[in-house]
TORLUMLO-188850 format. One line per field, with one value per atom (N, C-alpha, C, O): z, y, x; atom name. Coordinates in Angstrom, 1 decimal, padded with zeros to 4 digits, m for minus. Atoms other than C-alpha are relative to their C-alpha. Layout:
<recs>
c3	c(Z,...)
c2	c(Y,...)
c1	c(X,...)
at	c(CA,...)
</recs>
This chain:
<recs>
c3	c(m000.5,m013.8,001.3,001.4,m001.2,m010.2,000.1,m000.5,m000.2,m009.2,001.3,002.3,m001.2,m006.8,000.7,000.1,m000.8,m004.0,000.4,001.4,m000.2,m004.1,000.9,001.1,m000.8,m001.9,001.4,002.0,m001.3,001.4,001.1,000.8,m001.2,004.8,000.3,000.0,m000.3,006.1,000.8,000.5,m000.8,008.7,m000.8,m000.7,000.9,006.1,m001.0,m001.3,001.0,003.6,000.7,000.1,m000.8,006.3,000.2,000.0,m000.2,007.0,m001.3,m001.3,001.3,003.3,m000.4,m000.9,000.3,002.9,000.8,000.3,m000.9,005.9,m000.6,m000.6,000.6,004.3,m001.3,m001.5,001.2,001.0,000.3,m000.3,m000.4,002.6,000.6,000.3,m000.6,004.6,m001.1,m001.1,001.1,001.4,m000.9,m001.3,000.8,m000.4,000.8,000.2,m000.8,002.5,m000.1,m000.3,000.2,002.3,m001.4,m001.5,001.3,m001.4,m000.2,m000.8,000.1,m001.1,000.7,000.3,m000.8,001.6,m000.7,m000.8,000.7,m000.4,m001.3,m001.7,001.2,m003.6,000.4,m000.3,m000.5,m001.6,000.4,000.0,m000.3,m000.2,m001.2,m001.3,001.2,m003.6,m000.8,m001.2,000.7,m005.1,000.7,000.1,m000.8,m002.3,m000.3,m000.5,000.3,m002.8,m001.4,m001.6,001.4,m006.5,m000.2,m000.9,000.1,m006.3,000.7,000.3,m000.7,m003.7,m000.8,m000.9,000.9,m006.0,m001.2,m001.5,001.2,m008.9,000.4,m000.3,m000.4,m007.0,000.7,000.5,m000.9,m004.5,m000.4,000.1,000.5,m006.5,001.1,001.1,m001.2,m003.4,m000.4,000.4,000.4,m005.4,000.6,001.1,m000.4,m004.5,001.5,002.1,m001.5,m000.8,000.8,001.8,m000.7,000.3,001.3,001.4,m001.3,004.0,000.5,000.9,m000.2,004.5,001.4,001.4,m001.3,008.3,000.1,000.9,m000.1,007.7,m001.0,m001.0,000.9,005.1,000.8,001.9,m000.6,006.0,m000.2,m001.0,000.1,006.5,m001.4,m002.0,001.3,003.2,m001.1,m002.0,001.0,001.3,000.2,m000.9,m000.2,002.9,m000.6,m001.2,000.6,001.8,m001.5,m002.1,001.5,m001.8,m000.4,m001.4,000.3,m001.7,000.1,m000.8,m000.2,m000.3,m001.1,m001.7,001.0,m002.8,m001.4,m002.1,001.3,m005.7,m000.1,m001.2,000.0,m004.7,000.4,000.5,m000.5,m003.5,m001.0,m000.5,000.9,m006.7,m000.1,m000.4,000.0,m006.5,001.2,001.2,m001.3,m002.8,000.8,000.8,m001.0,m000.2,001.2,001.5,m001.2,002.9,001.2,002.1,m001.2,005.3,000.1,m000.9,m000.2,006.8,m000.4,m000.4,000.4,005.7,001.2,001.9,m001.1,008.4,m000.4,m001.6,000.3,008.7,m000.4,m000.1,000.5,007.0,001.1,000.8)
c2	c(m001.2,m014.9,m000.3,m001.2,000.2,m014.6,000.7,001.8,m000.6,m013.9,000.8,000.3,m000.8,m011.1,m000.2,m000.3,000.2,m011.6,001.4,002.0,m001.4,m008.3,000.0,001.0,000.0,m009.5,000.6,000.3,m000.6,m007.6,m001.1,m002.2,001.0,m009.4,m000.3,000.4,000.5,m011.4,001.0,001.2,m000.9,m008.8,001.2,001.7,m001.1,m006.0,m000.5,000.3,000.5,m008.2,m000.2,000.2,000.1,m009.0,001.3,001.4,m001.4,m005.3,000.5,001.1,m000.5,m004.5,m000.7,m000.1,000.8,m007.3,000.5,000.6,m000.5,m005.9,001.3,001.6,m001.3,m002.4,m000.2,000.6,000.2,m003.7,m000.5,000.0,000.5,m005.6,001.2,001.3,m001.2,m002.4,000.9,001.5,m000.8,m000.4,m000.6,000.2,000.6,m002.9,000.1,000.4,m000.1,m002.8,001.5,001.7,m001.5,001.1,000.2,000.9,m000.2,000.9,m000.5,000.1,000.6,m001.4,000.8,001.1,m000.9,000.8,001.3,001.7,m001.3,004.0,m000.3,000.6,000.3,002.3,m000.2,000.2,000.2,001.2,001.3,001.6,m001.3,004.7,000.8,001.4,m000.7,006.2,m000.6,000.2,000.6,003.7,000.3,000.5,m000.4,004.4,001.4,001.7,m001.4,008.1,000.2,000.9,m000.1,007.8,m000.6,000.0,000.6,005.4,000.8,000.9,m000.8,007.6,001.2,001.6,m001.2,010.6,m000.5,000.2,000.6,008.4,m000.3,000.0,000.5,006.8,001.0,001.1,m000.8,009.3,001.5,002.3,m001.4,012.5,001.1,002.1,m000.9,014.1,001.0,001.9,m000.9,015.9,m000.4,m001.5,000.3,016.0,000.0,m000.4,m000.2,016.8,m001.1,m000.8,001.1,013.4,m000.3,m000.5,000.3,012.9,m001.4,m001.5,001.4,009.1,m000.2,m001.0,000.3,009.1,000.5,000.1,m000.6,011.2,m000.6,m000.2,000.7,008.9,m000.8,m001.3,000.8,007.2,m001.5,m001.9,001.4,003.4,m000.5,m001.4,000.4,003.1,000.4,m000.4,m000.4,005.1,m000.9,m001.2,000.8,003.0,m001.4,m002.0,001.3,m000.2,000.1,m000.9,m000.2,001.1,m000.1,m000.7,000.0,001.7,m001.5,m001.9,001.4,m001.8,m000.9,m001.7,000.9,m003.5,000.3,m000.6,m000.4,m001.5,m000.5,m000.8,000.4,m002.5,m001.4,m001.9,001.3,m006.0,m000.9,m001.8,000.8,m007.6,000.3,m000.6,m000.4,m005.7,m000.3,m000.7,000.2,m006.0,m001.0,m001.1,000.9,m008.7,000.8,001.9,m000.7,m007.6,m000.3,000.5,000.4,m009.4,000.9,001.2,m000.8,m007.2,001.4,002.2,m001.4,m003.9,000.8,000.3,m000.8,m001.2,000.7,001.0,m000.7,000.4,001.4,002.1,m001.4,003.7,000.9,002.2)
c1	c(000.6,041.4,m000.8,m001.6,000.7,040.2,m001.3,m001.5,001.3,036.6,000.1,000.6,000.0,036.1,m001.4,m002.4,001.2,033.6,m000.5,000.0,000.5,031.6,m001.2,m001.8,001.2,028.7,000.3,001.4,m000.2,028.3,000.0,m000.5,000.0,028.9,m001.5,m002.4,001.4,025.9,m000.8,m002.0,000.8,024.9,m000.5,m001.6,000.4,024.9,m001.1,m002.0,001.0,023.0,m001.4,m002.4,001.2,020.4,m000.7,m001.9,000.6,019.9,m000.5,m001.6,000.5,019.6,m001.3,m002.2,001.2,017.0,m001.2,m002.3,001.0,015.1,m000.5,m001.7,000.4,015.1,m000.8,m001.8,000.7,014.0,m001.5,m002.4,001.4,011.0,m000.8,m002.0,000.7,010.1,m000.4,m001.5,000.3,010.2,m001.1,m002.0,001.1,008.0,m001.3,m002.4,001.2,005.5,m000.5,m001.7,000.4,005.5,m000.6,m001.6,000.5,005.0,m001.4,m002.3,001.3,002.0,m001.0,m002.1,000.9,000.5,m000.3,m001.5,000.3,000.9,m000.8,m001.6,000.8,m000.5,m001.4,m002.3,001.3,m003.5,m000.7,m001.8,000.5,m004.0,m000.3,m001.4,000.3,m003.7,m001.2,m002.1,001.2,m006.2,m001.3,m002.3,001.2,m008.7,m000.4,m001.6,000.3,m008.5,m000.5,m001.5,000.4,m008.8,m001.4,m002.2,001.4,m011.8,m001.0,m002.2,000.9,m013.4,m000.4,m001.6,000.2,m013.1,m000.9,m001.9,000.7,m014.5,m001.4,m002.4,001.3,m017.4,m000.9,m002.1,000.7,m018.4,m000.2,m000.9,000.1,m017.9,000.3,m000.4,m000.4,m016.3,001.0,001.4,m001.1,m013.6,001.3,001.4,m001.3,m010.0,000.2,001.2,m000.2,m010.6,m000.7,m001.3,000.6,m011.9,000.7,001.9,m000.6,m011.4,m000.5,m001.7,000.4,m011.5,m000.7,m001.7,000.7,m012.3,m001.4,m002.2,001.3,m015.4,m001.0,m002.2,000.9,m016.9,m001.0,m000.7,001.0,m020.2,000.4,001.2,m000.2,m020.3,m000.4,000.3,000.5,m022.2,001.1,001.4,m001.0,m019.5,001.3,001.9,m001.2,m016.7,m000.3,000.6,000.4,m018.6,000.1,000.6,m000.1,m018.8,001.5,001.8,m001.4,m015.0,000.6,001.3,m000.5,m014.3,m000.4,000.4,000.5,m016.5,000.7,001.0,m000.7,m014.9,001.4,001.9,m001.4,m011.4,000.3,001.4,m000.1,m012.1,000.8,001.5,m000.7,m010.8,001.5,002.3,m001.4,m007.5,000.7,001.9,m000.7,m006.7,m000.8,m002.0,000.5,m007.2,m000.5,000.1,000.5,m009.1,000.8,000.9,m000.8,m006.8,001.2,001.9,m001.2,m004.1,m000.1,000.9,000.2,m005.6,m000.5,m001.5,000.4,m005.9,m001.3,m001.5,001.2,m009.3,000.2,001.2,000.0,m010.0,m000.3,m000.3)
at	c(N,CA,C,O,N,CA,C,O,N,CA,C,O,N,CA,C,O,N,CA,C,O,N,CA,C,O,N,CA,C,O,N,CA,C,O,N,CA,C,O,N,CA,C,O,N,CA,C,O,N,CA,C,O,N,CA,C,O,N,CA,C,O,N,CA,C,O,N,CA,C,O,N,CA,C,O,N,CA,C,O,N,CA,C,O,N,CA,C,O,N,CA,C,O,N,CA,C,O,N,CA,C,O,N,CA,C,O,N,CA,C,O,N,CA,C,O,N,CA,C,O,N,CA,C,O,N,CA,C,O,N,CA,C,O,N,CA,C,O,N,CA,C,O,N,CA,C,O,N,CA,C,O,N,CA,C,O,N,CA,C,O,N,CA,C,O,N,CA,C,O,N,CA,C,O,N,CA,C,O,N,CA,C,O,N,CA,C,O,N,CA,C,O,N,CA,C,O,N,CA,C,O,N,CA,C,O,N,CA,C,O,N,CA,C,O,N,CA,C,O,N,CA,C,O,N,CA,C,O,N,CA,C,O,N,CA,C,O,N,CA,C,O,N,CA,C,O,N,CA,C,O,N,CA,C,O,N,CA,C,O,N,CA,C,O,N,CA,C,O,N,CA,C,O,N,CA,C,O,N,CA,C,O,N,CA,C,O,N,CA,C,O,N,CA,C,O,N,CA,C,O,N,CA,C,O,N,CA,C,O,N,CA,C,O,N,CA,C,O,N,CA,C,O,N,CA,C,O,N,CA,C,O,N,CA,C,O,N,CA,C,O,N,CA,C,O,N,CA,C,O,N,CA,C,O)
</recs>
């Protein structure tokens, strides 16, 4: 019985791997954003309408401290 080579060509595989990495990056970013909004609601009692750019420095510090164990600070865009 012959084995069929079902793997895509190298250029297609490279493009697919790039897309997977891009999707992983997007997923991490969206998860971080979700966790920030959830924690802001929890800690700051601002309700569902939290506007992150309008938070005070003290409020941002509370959020960073609360999420420090879950997320590294390197590579995170400012709020």
